[in-house]
PDB file with one MODEL, atoms N, CA, C and O in Angstrom:
MODEL        1
ATOM      1  N   MET A   1      -0.441  14.088  -4.938  1.00  0.00           N
ATOM      2  CA  MET A   1      -0.667  12.707  -4.547  1.00  0.00           C
ATOM      3  C   MET A   1       0.212  11.833  -5.446  1.00  0.00           C
ATOM      4  O   MET A   1       0.150  11.933  -6.672  1.00  0.00           O
ATOM      5  N   LYS A   2       1.019  10.988  -4.835  1.00  0.00           N
ATOM      6  CA  LYS A   2       1.943  10.118  -5.563  1.00  0.00           C
ATOM      7  C   LYS A   2       1.362   8.716  -5.656  1.00  0.00           C
ATOM      8  O   LYS A   2       1.107   8.087  -4.628  1.00  0.00           O
ATOM      9  N   PRO A   3       1.144   8.204  -6.890  1.00  0.00           N
ATOM     10  CA  PRO A   3       0.626   6.845  -7.036  1.00  0.00           C
ATOM     11  C   PRO A   3       1.662   5.789  -6.654  1.00  0.00           C
ATOM     12  O   PRO A   3       2.865   6.008  -6.796  1.00  0.00           O
ATOM     13  N   LEU A   4       1.183   4.642  -6.169  1.00  0.00           N
ATOM     14  CA  LEU A   4       2.033   3.511  -5.793  1.00  0.00           C
ATOM     15  C   LEU A   4       1.505   2.243  -6.459  1.00  0.00           C
ATOM     16  O   LEU A   4       0.431   2.253  -7.060  1.00  0.00           O
ATOM     17  N   ASN A   5       2.263   1.153  -6.352  1.00  0.00           N
ATOM     18  CA  ASN A   5       1.835  -0.177  -6.801  1.00  0.00           C
ATOM     19  C   ASN A   5       1.374  -0.210  -8.259  1.00  0.00           C
ATOM     20  O   ASN A   5       0.277  -0.677  -8.566  1.00  0.00           O
ATOM     21  N   ARG A   6       2.225   0.291  -9.145  1.00  0.00           N
ATOM     22  CA  ARG A   6       1.984   0.265 -10.594  1.00  0.00           C
ATOM     23  C   ARG A   6       0.692   0.986 -10.997  1.00  0.00           C
ATOM     24  O   ARG A   6       0.018   0.582 -11.945  1.00  0.00           O
ATOM     25  N   ARG A   7       0.358   2.052 -10.270  1.00  0.00           N
ATOM     26  CA  ARG A   7      -0.816   2.870 -10.614  1.00  0.00           C
ATOM     27  C   ARG A   7      -0.370   4.177 -11.246  1.00  0.00           C
ATOM     28  O   ARG A   7       0.766   4.619 -11.073  1.00  0.00           O
ATOM     29  N   LEU A   8      -1.294   4.783 -11.984  1.00  0.00           N
ATOM     30  CA  LEU A   8      -1.071   6.085 -12.595  1.00  0.00           C
ATOM     31  C   LEU A   8      -2.141   7.037 -12.097  1.00  0.00           C
ATOM     32  O   LEU A   8      -3.311   6.668 -11.997  1.00  0.00           O
ATOM     33  N   LEU A   9      -1.744   8.254 -11.787  1.00  0.00           N
ATOM     34  CA  LEU A   9      -2.692   9.313 -11.440  1.00  0.00           C
ATOM     35  C   LEU A   9      -3.101   9.940 -12.766  1.00  0.00           C
ATOM     36  O   LEU A   9      -2.248  10.361 -13.548  1.00  0.00           O
ATOM     37  N   ILE A  10      -4.411  10.002 -13.021  1.00  0.00           N
ATOM     38  CA  ILE A  10      -4.897  10.445 -14.333  1.00  0.00           C
ATOM     39  C   ILE A  10      -5.945  11.541 -14.209  1.00  0.00           C
ATOM     40  O   ILE A  10      -6.526  11.762 -13.147  1.00  0.00           O
ATOM     41  N   GLU A  11      -6.164  12.216 -15.327  1.00  0.00           N
ATOM     42  CA  GLU A  11      -7.231  13.194 -15.451  1.00  0.00           C
ATOM     43  C   GLU A  11      -7.999  12.840 -16.719  1.00  0.00           C
ATOM     44  O   GLU A  11      -7.412  12.755 -17.798  1.00  0.00           O
ATOM     45  N   VAL A  12      -9.310  12.634 -16.595  1.00  0.00           N
ATOM     46  CA  VAL A  12     -10.143  12.276 -17.741  1.00  0.00           C
ATOM     47  C   VAL A  12     -10.278  13.480 -18.656  1.00  0.00           C
ATOM     48  O   VAL A  12     -10.547  14.594 -18.205  1.00  0.00           O
ATOM     49  N   ILE A  13     -10.089  13.243 -19.944  1.00  0.00           N
ATOM     50  CA  ILE A  13     -10.240  14.295 -20.947  1.00  0.00           C
ATOM     51  C   ILE A  13     -11.713  14.365 -21.305  1.00  0.00           C
ATOM     52  O   ILE A  13     -12.264  13.416 -21.864  1.00  0.00           O
ATOM     53  N   ASN A  14     -12.353  15.481 -20.988  1.00  0.00           N
ATOM     54  CA  ASN A  14     -13.774  15.648 -21.297  1.00  0.00           C
ATOM     55  C   ASN A  14     -13.924  16.158 -22.718  1.00  0.00           C
ATOM     56  O   ASN A  14     -13.591  17.302 -23.025  1.00  0.00           O
ATOM     57  N   GLU A  15     -14.431  15.290 -23.574  1.00  0.00           N
ATOM     58  CA  GLU A  15     -14.640  15.656 -24.968  1.00  0.00           C
ATOM     59  C   GLU A  15     -16.108  15.975 -25.179  1.00  0.00           C
ATOM     60  O   GLU A  15     -16.989  15.328 -24.613  1.00  0.00           O
ATOM     61  N   GLU A  16     -16.356  16.983 -26.001  1.00  0.00           N
ATOM     62  CA  GLU A  16     -17.734  17.347 -26.334  1.00  0.00           C
ATOM     63  C   GLU A  16     -18.346  16.251 -27.194  1.00  0.00           C
ATOM     64  O   GLU A  16     -17.713  15.784 -28.140  1.00  0.00           O
ATOM     65  N   PRO A  17     -19.569  15.834 -26.879  1.00  0.00           N
ATOM     66  CA  PRO A  17     -20.210  14.821 -27.712  1.00  0.00           C
ATOM     67  C   PRO A  17     -20.440  15.350 -29.124  1.00  0.00           C
ATOM     68  O   PRO A  17     -20.806  16.509 -29.319  1.00  0.00           O
ATOM     69  N   GLN A  18     -20.219  14.477 -30.101  1.00  0.00           N
ATOM     70  CA  GLN A  18     -20.415  14.875 -31.492  1.00  0.00           C
ATOM     71  C   GLN A  18     -21.850  14.617 -31.914  1.00  0.00           C
ATOM     72  O   GLN A  18     -22.502  13.700 -31.417  1.00  0.00           O
ATOM     73  N   GLN A  19     -22.330  15.435 -32.834  1.00  0.00           N
ATOM     74  CA  GLN A  19     -23.687  15.290 -33.353  1.00  0.00           C
ATOM     75  C   GLN A  19     -23.764  14.004 -34.153  1.00  0.00           C
ATOM     76  O   GLN A  19     -22.905  13.755 -34.998  1.00  0.00           O
ATOM     77  N   GLY A  20     -24.757  13.195 -33.911  1.00  0.00           N
ATOM     78  CA  GLY A  20     -24.908  11.933 -34.625  1.00  0.00           C
ATOM     79  C   GLY A  20     -26.350  11.703 -35.018  1.00  0.00           C
ATOM     80  O   GLY A  20     -27.222  12.532 -34.756  1.00  0.00           O
ATOM     81  N   ALA A  21     -26.587  10.582 -35.643  1.00  0.00           N
ATOM     82  CA  ALA A  21     -27.915  10.254 -36.121  1.00  0.00           C
ATOM     83  C   ALA A  21     -28.774   9.594 -35.044  1.00  0.00           C
ATOM     84  O   ALA A  21     -29.990   9.485 -35.208  1.00  0.00           O
ATOM     85  N   PHE A  22     -28.162   9.154 -33.950  1.00  0.00           N
ATOM     86  CA  PHE A  22     -28.899   8.456 -32.911  1.00  0.00           C
ATOM     87  C   PHE A  22     -28.812   9.209 -31.596  1.00  0.00           C
ATOM     88  O   PHE A  22     -27.822   9.882 -31.307  1.00  0.00           O
ATOM     89  N   PHE A  23     -29.871   9.081 -30.807  1.00  0.00           N
ATOM     90  CA  PHE A  23     -29.901   9.679 -29.477  1.00  0.00           C
ATOM     91  C   PHE A  23     -29.747   8.559 -28.457  1.00  0.00           C
ATOM     92  O   PHE A  23     -30.516   7.598 -28.462  1.00  0.00           O
ATOM     93  N   VAL A  24     -28.762   8.681 -27.590  1.00  0.00           N
ATOM     94  CA  VAL A  24     -28.557   7.709 -26.515  1.00  0.00           C
ATOM     95  C   VAL A  24     -28.707   8.461 -25.197  1.00  0.00           C
ATOM     96  O   VAL A  24     -27.926   9.373 -24.923  1.00  0.00           O
ATOM     97  N   PRO A  25     -29.692   8.101 -24.374  1.00  0.00           N
ATOM     98  CA  PRO A  25     -29.851   8.777 -23.084  1.00  0.00           C
ATOM     99  C   PRO A  25     -28.575   8.662 -22.256  1.00  0.00           C
ATOM    100  O   PRO A  25     -27.923   7.618 -22.252  1.00  0.00           O
ATOM    101  N   VAL A  26     -28.227   9.721 -21.565  1.00  0.00           N
ATOM    102  CA  VAL A  26     -26.988   9.778 -20.788  1.00  0.00           C
ATOM    103  C   VAL A  26     -26.911   8.648 -19.771  1.00  0.00           C
ATOM    104  O   VAL A  26     -25.853   8.043 -19.600  1.00  0.00           O
ATOM    105  N   GLU A  27     -28.019   8.354 -19.094  1.00  0.00           N
ATOM    106  CA  GLU A  27     -27.981   7.306 -18.077  1.00  0.00           C
ATOM    107  C   GLU A  27     -27.776   5.913 -18.668  1.00  0.00           C
ATOM    108  O   GLU A  27     -27.397   4.993 -17.943  1.00  0.00           O
ATOM    109  N   GLU A  28     -28.018   5.735 -19.967  1.00  0.00           N
ATOM    110  CA  GLU A  28     -27.825   4.449 -20.619  1.00  0.00           C
ATOM    111  C   GLU A  28     -26.438   4.318 -21.238  1.00  0.00           C
ATOM    112  O   GLU A  28     -25.999   3.211 -21.551  1.00  0.00           O
ATOM    113  N   LYS A  29     -25.761   5.417 -21.412  1.00  0.00           N
ATOM    114  CA  LYS A  29     -24.484   5.421 -22.106  1.00  0.00           C
ATOM    115  C   LYS A  29     -23.369   5.017 -21.148  1.00  0.00           C
ATOM    116  O   LYS A  29     -23.177   5.649 -20.109  1.00  0.00           O
ATOM    117  N   VAL A  30     -22.640   3.969 -21.497  1.00  0.00           N
ATOM    118  CA  VAL A  30     -21.513   3.502 -20.711  1.00  0.00           C
ATOM    119  C   VAL A  30     -20.299   3.445 -21.635  1.00  0.00           C
ATOM    120  O   VAL A  30     -20.306   2.741 -22.645  1.00  0.00           O
ATOM    121  N   GLU A  31     -19.267   4.188 -21.278  1.00  0.00           N
ATOM    122  CA  GLU A  31     -18.048   4.208 -22.078  1.00  0.00           C
ATOM    123  C   GLU A  31     -17.164   3.033 -21.667  1.00  0.00           C
ATOM    124  O   GLU A  31     -16.845   2.876 -20.488  1.00  0.00           O
ATOM    125  N   ASP A  32     -16.770   2.208 -22.634  1.00  0.00           N
ATOM    126  CA  ASP A  32     -15.857   1.116 -22.349  1.00  0.00           C
ATOM    127  C   ASP A  32     -14.424   1.611 -22.218  1.00  0.00           C
ATOM    128  O   ASP A  32     -13.633   1.067 -21.448  1.00  0.00           O
ATOM    129  N   PHE A  33     -14.097   2.666 -22.990  1.00  0.00           N
ATOM    130  CA  PHE A  33     -12.752   3.207 -23.008  1.00  0.00           C
ATOM    131  C   PHE A  33     -12.807   4.706 -22.767  1.00  0.00           C
ATOM    132  O   PHE A  33     -13.780   5.363 -23.136  1.00  0.00           O
ATOM    133  N   LEU A  34     -11.768   5.244 -22.149  1.00  0.00           N
ATOM    134  CA  LEU A  34     -11.687   6.679 -21.871  1.00  0.00           C
ATOM    135  C   LEU A  34     -10.338   7.210 -22.307  1.00  0.00           C
ATOM    136  O   LEU A  34      -9.321   6.527 -22.189  1.00  0.00           O
ATOM    137  N   ALA A  35     -10.335   8.442 -22.816  1.00  0.00           N
ATOM    138  CA  ALA A  35      -9.092   9.152 -23.098  1.00  0.00           C
ATOM    139  C   ALA A  35      -8.729   9.930 -21.844  1.00  0.00           C
ATOM    140  O   ALA A  35      -9.562  10.649 -21.293  1.00  0.00           O
ATOM    141  N   VAL A  36      -7.489   9.789 -21.390  1.00  0.00           N
ATOM    142  CA  VAL A  36      -7.039  10.454 -20.168  1.00  0.00           C
ATOM    143  C   VAL A  36      -5.630  11.007 -20.363  1.00  0.00           C
ATOM    144  O   VAL A  36      -4.897  10.594 -21.261  1.00  0.00           O
ATOM    145  N   THR A  37      -5.277  11.946 -19.501  1.00  0.00           N
ATOM    146  CA  THR A  37      -3.910  12.456 -19.433  1.00  0.00           C
ATOM    147  C   THR A  37      -3.277  11.915 -18.160  1.00  0.00           C
ATOM    148  O   THR A  37      -3.887  11.960 -17.092  1.00  0.00           O
ATOM    149  N   VAL A  38      -2.067  11.409 -18.269  1.00  0.00           N
ATOM    150  CA  VAL A  38      -1.357  10.868 -17.114  1.00  0.00           C
ATOM    151  C   VAL A  38      -0.680  12.025 -16.378  1.00  0.00           C
ATOM    152  O   VAL A  38       0.134  12.743 -16.957  1.00  0.00           O
ATOM    153  N   LEU A  39      -1.021  12.199 -15.104  1.00  0.00           N
ATOM    154  CA  LEU A  39      -0.449  13.269 -14.288  1.00  0.00           C
ATOM    155  C   LEU A  39       0.798  12.818 -13.530  1.00  0.00           C
ATOM    156  O   LEU A  39       1.705  13.616 -13.291  1.00  0.00           O
ATOM    157  N   ALA A  40       0.843  11.533 -13.149  1.00  0.00           N
ATOM    158  CA  ALA A  40       1.995  10.982 -12.427  1.00  0.00           C
ATOM    159  C   ALA A  40       1.953   9.458 -12.521  1.00  0.00           C
ATOM    160  O   ALA A  40       0.886   8.862 -12.667  1.00  0.00           O
ATOM    161  N   CYS A  41       3.134   8.837 -12.436  1.00  0.00           N
ATOM    162  CA  CYS A  41       3.253   7.376 -12.477  1.00  0.00           C
ATOM    163  C   CYS A  41       3.946   6.883 -11.221  1.00  0.00           C
ATOM    164  O   CYS A  41       4.801   7.569 -10.662  1.00  0.00           O
ATOM    165  N   ALA A  42       3.574   5.693 -10.781  1.00  0.00           N
ATOM    166  CA  ALA A  42       4.292   5.057  -9.677  1.00  0.00           C
ATOM    167  C   ALA A  42       5.702   4.723 -10.153  1.00  0.00           C
ATOM    168  O   ALA A  42       5.925   4.506 -11.344  1.00  0.00           O
ATOM    169  N   SER A  43       6.639   4.682  -9.237  1.00  0.00           N
ATOM    170  CA  SER A  43       8.037   4.436  -9.607  1.00  0.00           C
ATOM    171  C   SER A  43       8.262   3.025 -10.151  1.00  0.00           C
ATOM    172  O   SER A  43       9.268   2.782 -10.818  1.00  0.00           O
ATOM    173  N   ASP A  44       7.341   2.083  -9.880  1.00  0.00           N
ATOM    174  CA  ASP A  44       7.515   0.716 -10.372  1.00  0.00           C
ATOM    175  C   ASP A  44       6.778   0.434 -11.679  1.00  0.00           C
ATOM    176  O   ASP A  44       6.672  -0.724 -12.083  1.00  0.00           O
ATOM    177  N   CYS A  45       6.262   1.476 -12.353  1.00  0.00           N
ATOM    178  CA  CYS A  45       5.632   1.296 -13.665  1.00  0.00           C
ATOM    179  C   CYS A  45       6.709   0.986 -14.704  1.00  0.00           C
ATOM    180  O   CYS A  45       7.861   1.396 -14.558  1.00  0.00           O
ATOM    181  N   ALA A  46       6.322   0.255 -15.757  1.00  0.00           N
ATOM    182  CA  ALA A  46       7.265  -0.123 -16.812  1.00  0.00           C
ATOM    183  C   ALA A  46       7.807   1.095 -17.554  1.00  0.00           C
ATOM    184  O   ALA A  46       8.974   1.111 -17.945  1.00  0.00           O
ATOM    185  N   GLN A  47       6.961   2.127 -17.755  1.00  0.00           N
ATOM    186  CA  GLN A  47       7.354   3.354 -18.443  1.00  0.00           C
ATOM    187  C   GLN A  47       6.825   4.550 -17.669  1.00  0.00           C
ATOM    188  O   GLN A  47       5.799   4.463 -16.994  1.00  0.00           O
ATOM    189  N   ASP A  48       7.527   5.656 -17.771  1.00  0.00           N
ATOM    190  CA  ASP A  48       7.020   6.898 -17.197  1.00  0.00           C
ATOM    191  C   ASP A  48       6.211   7.604 -18.276  1.00  0.00           C
ATOM    192  O   ASP A  48       6.771   8.156 -19.222  1.00  0.00           O
ATOM    193  N   LEU A  49       4.905   7.583 -18.129  1.00  0.00           N
ATOM    194  CA  LEU A  49       4.001   8.175 -19.127  1.00  0.00           C
ATOM    195  C   LEU A  49       3.478   9.539 -18.688  1.00  0.00           C
ATOM    196  O   LEU A  49       2.499  10.029 -19.250  1.00  0.00           O
ATOM    197  N   THR A  50       4.105  10.154 -17.703  1.00  0.00           N
ATOM    198  CA  THR A  50       3.665  11.452 -17.210  1.00  0.00           C
ATOM    199  C   THR A  50       3.569  12.458 -18.349  1.00  0.00           C
ATOM    200  O   THR A  50       4.516  12.649 -19.111  1.00  0.00           O
ATOM    201  N   GLY A  51       2.392  13.104 -18.453  1.00  0.00           N
ATOM    202  CA  GLY A  51       2.155  14.096 -19.488  1.00  0.00           C
ATOM    203  C   GLY A  51       1.614  13.534 -20.783  1.00  0.00           C
ATOM    204  O   GLY A  51       1.241  14.299 -21.672  1.00  0.00           O
ATOM    205  N   LYS A  52       1.560  12.222 -20.917  1.00  0.00           N
ATOM    206  CA  LYS A  52       1.075  11.580 -22.150  1.00  0.00           C
ATOM    207  C   LYS A  52      -0.438  11.395 -22.110  1.00  0.00           C
ATOM    208  O   LYS A  52      -1.034  11.295 -21.037  1.00  0.00           O
ATOM    209  N   LYS A  53      -1.053  11.352 -23.293  1.00  0.00           N
ATOM    210  CA  LYS A  53      -2.465  11.015 -23.423  1.00  0.00           C
ATOM    211  C   LYS A  53      -2.547   9.528 -23.732  1.00  0.00           C
ATOM    212  O   LYS A  53      -1.864   9.026 -24.625  1.00  0.00           O
ATOM    213  N   VAL A  54      -3.396   8.828 -22.976  1.00  0.00           N
ATOM    214  CA  VAL A  54      -3.535   7.384 -23.137  1.00  0.00           C
ATOM    215  C   VAL A  54      -5.015   7.015 -23.182  1.00  0.00           C
ATOM    216  O   VAL A  54      -5.878   7.793 -22.778  1.00  0.00           O
ATOM    217  N   ILE A  55      -5.286   5.822 -23.677  1.00  0.00           N
ATOM    218  CA  ILE A  55      -6.640   5.250 -23.667  1.00  0.00           C
ATOM    219  C   ILE A  55      -6.639   4.130 -22.639  1.00  0.00           C
ATOM    220  O   ILE A  55      -5.735   3.294 -22.617  1.00  0.00           O
ATOM    221  N   ILE A  56      -7.671   4.119 -21.778  1.00  0.00           N
ATOM    222  CA  ILE A  56      -7.766   3.114 -20.715  1.00  0.00           C
ATOM    223  C   ILE A  56      -9.105   2.386 -20.789  1.00  0.00           C
ATOM    224  O   ILE A  56     -10.063   2.878 -21.384  1.00  0.00           O
ATOM    225  N   HIS A  57      -9.153   1.206 -20.173  1.00  0.00           N
ATOM    226  CA  HIS A  57     -10.427   0.531 -19.921  1.00  0.00           C
ATOM    227  C   HIS A  57     -11.088   1.275 -18.769  1.00  0.00           C
ATOM    228  O   HIS A  57     -10.483   1.409 -17.705  1.00  0.00           O
ATOM    229  N   SER A  58     -12.295   1.757 -18.948  1.00  0.00           N
ATOM    230  CA  SER A  58     -12.945   2.584 -17.929  1.00  0.00           C
ATOM    231  C   SER A  58     -13.284   1.814 -16.655  1.00  0.00           C
ATOM    232  O   SER A  58     -13.380   2.418 -15.586  1.00  0.00           O
ATOM    233  N   PHE A  59     -13.466   0.491 -16.741  1.00  0.00           N
ATOM    234  CA  PHE A  59     -13.882  -0.266 -15.556  1.00  0.00           C
ATOM    235  C   PHE A  59     -12.789  -0.359 -14.501  1.00  0.00           C
ATOM    236  O   PHE A  59     -13.086  -0.691 -13.354  1.00  0.00           O
ATOM    237  N   GLY A  60     -11.540  -0.079 -14.843  1.00  0.00           N
ATOM    238  CA  GLY A  60     -10.459  -0.195 -13.874  1.00  0.00           C
ATOM    239  C   GLY A  60     -10.162   1.091 -13.121  1.00  0.00           C
ATOM    240  O   GLY A  60      -9.225   1.146 -12.325  1.00  0.00           O
ATOM    241  N   ARG A  61     -10.944   2.108 -13.367  1.00  0.00           N
ATOM    242  CA  ARG A  61     -10.708   3.423 -12.768  1.00  0.00           C
ATOM    243  C   ARG A  61     -11.012   3.402 -11.266  1.00  0.00           C
ATOM    244  O   ARG A  61     -12.006   2.821 -10.831  1.00  0.00           O
ATOM    245  N   GLU A  62     -10.141   4.044 -10.486  1.00  0.00           N
ATOM    246  CA  GLU A  62     -10.329   4.137  -9.039  1.00  0.00           C
ATOM    247  C   GLU A  62     -10.413   5.606  -8.661  1.00  0.00           C
ATOM    248  O   GLU A  62      -9.446   6.345  -8.846  1.00  0.00           O
ATOM    249  N   ASP A  63     -11.556   6.043  -8.133  1.00  0.00           N
ATOM    250  CA  ASP A  63     -11.740   7.427  -7.701  1.00  0.00           C
ATOM    251  C   ASP A  63     -11.570   7.494  -6.190  1.00  0.00           C
ATOM    252  O   ASP A  63     -12.219   6.752  -5.452  1.00  0.00           O
ATOM    253  N   VAL A  64     -10.699   8.380  -5.736  1.00  0.00           N
ATOM    254  CA  VAL A  64     -10.389   8.526  -4.316  1.00  0.00           C
ATOM    255  C   VAL A  64     -10.600   9.985  -3.925  1.00  0.00           C
ATOM    256  O   VAL A  64     -10.118  10.885  -4.613  1.00  0.00           O
ATOM    257  N   VAL A  65     -11.321  10.229  -2.820  1.00  0.00           N
ATOM    258  CA  VAL A  65     -11.471  11.582  -2.292  1.00  0.00           C
ATOM    259  C   VAL A  65     -10.668  11.655  -1.004  1.00  0.00           C
ATOM    260  O   VAL A  65     -10.873  10.873  -0.076  1.00  0.00           O
ATOM    261  N   PHE A  66      -9.742  12.622  -0.968  1.00  0.00           N
ATOM    262  CA  PHE A  66      -8.883  12.799   0.193  1.00  0.00           C
ATOM    263  C   PHE A  66      -8.779  14.282   0.498  1.00  0.00           C
ATOM    264  O   PHE A  66      -8.378  15.074  -0.355  1.00  0.00           O
ATOM    265  N   LYS A  67      -9.141  14.652   1.715  1.00  0.00           N
ATOM    266  CA  LYS A  67      -9.145  16.057   2.149  1.00  0.00           C
ATOM    267  C   LYS A  67      -9.914  16.951   1.176  1.00  0.00           C
ATOM    268  O   LYS A  67      -9.478  18.052   0.839  1.00  0.00           O
ATOM    269  N   GLY A  68     -11.073  16.446   0.733  1.00  0.00           N
ATOM    270  CA  GLY A  68     -11.961  17.233  -0.106  1.00  0.00           C
ATOM    271  C   GLY A  68     -11.582  17.303  -1.576  1.00  0.00           C
ATOM    272  O   GLY A  68     -12.283  17.950  -2.355  1.00  0.00           O
ATOM    273  N   LYS A  69     -10.494  16.658  -1.978  1.00  0.00           N
ATOM    274  CA  LYS A  69     -10.071  16.688  -3.374  1.00  0.00           C
ATOM    275  C   LYS A  69     -10.182  15.293  -3.966  1.00  0.00           C
ATOM    276  O   LYS A  69      -9.834  14.304  -3.320  1.00  0.00           O
ATOM    277  N   GLN A  70     -10.677  15.219  -5.220  1.00  0.00           N
ATOM    278  CA  GLN A  70     -10.833  13.924  -5.869  1.00  0.00           C
ATOM    279  C   GLN A  70      -9.618  13.611  -6.739  1.00  0.00           C
ATOM    280  O   GLN A  70      -9.135  14.459  -7.489  1.00  0.00           O
ATOM    281  N   TYR A  71      -9.139  12.380  -6.622  1.00  0.00           N
ATOM    282  CA  TYR A  71      -8.025  11.873  -7.412  1.00  0.00           C
ATOM    283  C   TYR A  71      -8.511  10.644  -8.161  1.00  0.00           C
ATOM    284  O   TYR A  71      -9.294   9.859  -7.626  1.00  0.00           O
ATOM    285  N   THR A  72      -8.057  10.473  -9.382  1.00  0.00           N
ATOM    286  CA  THR A  72      -8.436   9.304 -10.175  1.00  0.00           C
ATOM    287  C   THR A  72      -7.172   8.536 -10.539  1.00  0.00           C
ATOM    288  O   THR A  72      -6.215   9.093 -11.077  1.00  0.00           O
ATOM    289  N   PHE A  73      -7.193   7.236 -10.230  1.00  0.00           N
ATOM    290  CA  PHE A  73      -6.059   6.357 -10.505  1.00  0.00           C
ATOM    291  C   PHE A  73      -6.500   5.241 -11.440  1.00  0.00           C
ATOM    292  O   PHE A  73      -7.683   4.916 -11.539  1.00  0.00           O
ATOM    293  N   ILE A  74      -5.508   4.660 -12.126  1.00  0.00           N
ATOM    294  CA  ILE A  74      -5.755   3.486 -12.964  1.00  0.00           C
ATOM    295  C   ILE A  74      -4.535   2.573 -12.821  1.00  0.00           C
ATOM    296  O   ILE A  74      -3.400   3.043 -12.758  1.00  0.00           O
ATOM    297  N   GLY A  75      -4.782   1.280 -12.772  1.00  0.00           N
ATOM    298  CA  GLY A  75      -3.668   0.346 -12.733  1.00  0.00           C
ATOM    299  C   GLY A  75      -2.998   0.267 -14.093  1.00  0.00           C
ATOM    300  O   GLY A  75      -3.664   0.375 -15.123  1.00  0.00           O
ATOM    301  N   GLU A  76      -1.708   0.083 -14.102  1.00  0.00           N
ATOM    302  CA  GLU A  76      -0.941   0.043 -15.354  1.00  0.00           C
ATOM    303  C   GLU A  76      -1.484  -0.998 -16.324  1.00  0.00           C
ATOM    304  O   GLU A  76      -1.422  -0.791 -17.536  1.00  0.00           O
ATOM    305  N   ALA A  77      -2.009  -2.099 -15.830  1.00  0.00           N
ATOM    306  CA  ALA A  77      -2.527  -3.169 -16.690  1.00  0.00           C
ATOM    307  C   ALA A  77      -3.781  -2.764 -17.459  1.00  0.00           C
ATOM    308  O   ALA A  77      -4.157  -3.450 -18.410  1.00  0.00           O
ATOM    309  N   HIS A  78      -4.445  -1.659 -17.072  1.00  0.00           N
ATOM    310  CA  HIS A  78      -5.666  -1.212 -17.752  1.00  0.00           C
ATOM    311  C   HIS A  78      -5.402  -0.245 -18.905  1.00  0.00           C
ATOM    312  O   HIS A  78      -6.342   0.247 -19.531  1.00  0.00           O
ATOM    313  N   LEU A  79      -4.121   0.032 -19.190  1.00  0.00           N
ATOM    314  CA  LEU A  79      -3.789   0.880 -20.326  1.00  0.00           C
ATOM    315  C   LEU A  79      -4.008   0.118 -21.625  1.00  0.00           C
ATOM    316  O   LEU A  79      -3.689  -1.068 -21.716  1.00  0.00           O
ATOM    317  N   VAL A  80      -4.550   0.794 -22.625  1.00  0.00           N
ATOM    318  CA  VAL A  80      -4.783   0.170 -23.935  1.00  0.00           C
ATOM    319  C   VAL A  80      -3.747   0.656 -24.943  1.00  0.00           C
ATOM    320  O   VAL A  80      -3.137  -0.149 -25.647  1.00  0.00           O
ATOM    321  N   CYS A  81      -3.547   1.979 -25.015  1.00  0.00           N
ATOM    322  CA  CYS A  81      -2.573   2.546 -25.953  1.00  0.00           C
ATOM    323  C   CYS A  81      -2.199   3.954 -25.510  1.00  0.00           C
ATOM    324  O   CYS A  81      -2.871   4.559 -24.675  1.00  0.00           O
ATOM    325  N   VAL A  82      -1.106   4.468 -26.089  1.00  0.00           N
ATOM    326  CA  VAL A  82      -0.593   5.788 -25.765  1.00  0.00           C
ATOM    327  C   VAL A  82      -0.452   6.577 -27.053  1.00  0.00           C
ATOM    328  O   VAL A  82      -0.122   6.018 -28.100  1.00  0.00           O
ATOM    329  N   GLU A  83      -0.701   7.876 -26.976  1.00  0.00           N
ATOM    330  CA  GLU A  83      -0.591   8.733 -28.154  1.00  0.00           C
ATOM    331  C   GLU A  83       0.856   9.058 -28.410  1.00  0.00           C
ATOM    332  O   GLU A  83       1.169   9.773 -29.362  1.00  0.00           O
TER     333      GLU A  83
ENDMDL
END
């Protein structure tokens, strides 16, 4: 799937939760930021970040299901930083 309109095709990096002093129920936990790997970039993006790990604002994530497969996109403006 090729992203268009300054979008990036991403894969969320699932990190194991670390042991802490507080318990937060899963249904109450909302991540403001997510670590993701960029799988592909639209041709009109400012930089080609394919293969890079980036931090995004989680609220801008777009999940699309097409022919039984799920794809996750993010607009270029929702990027926070790159590794």
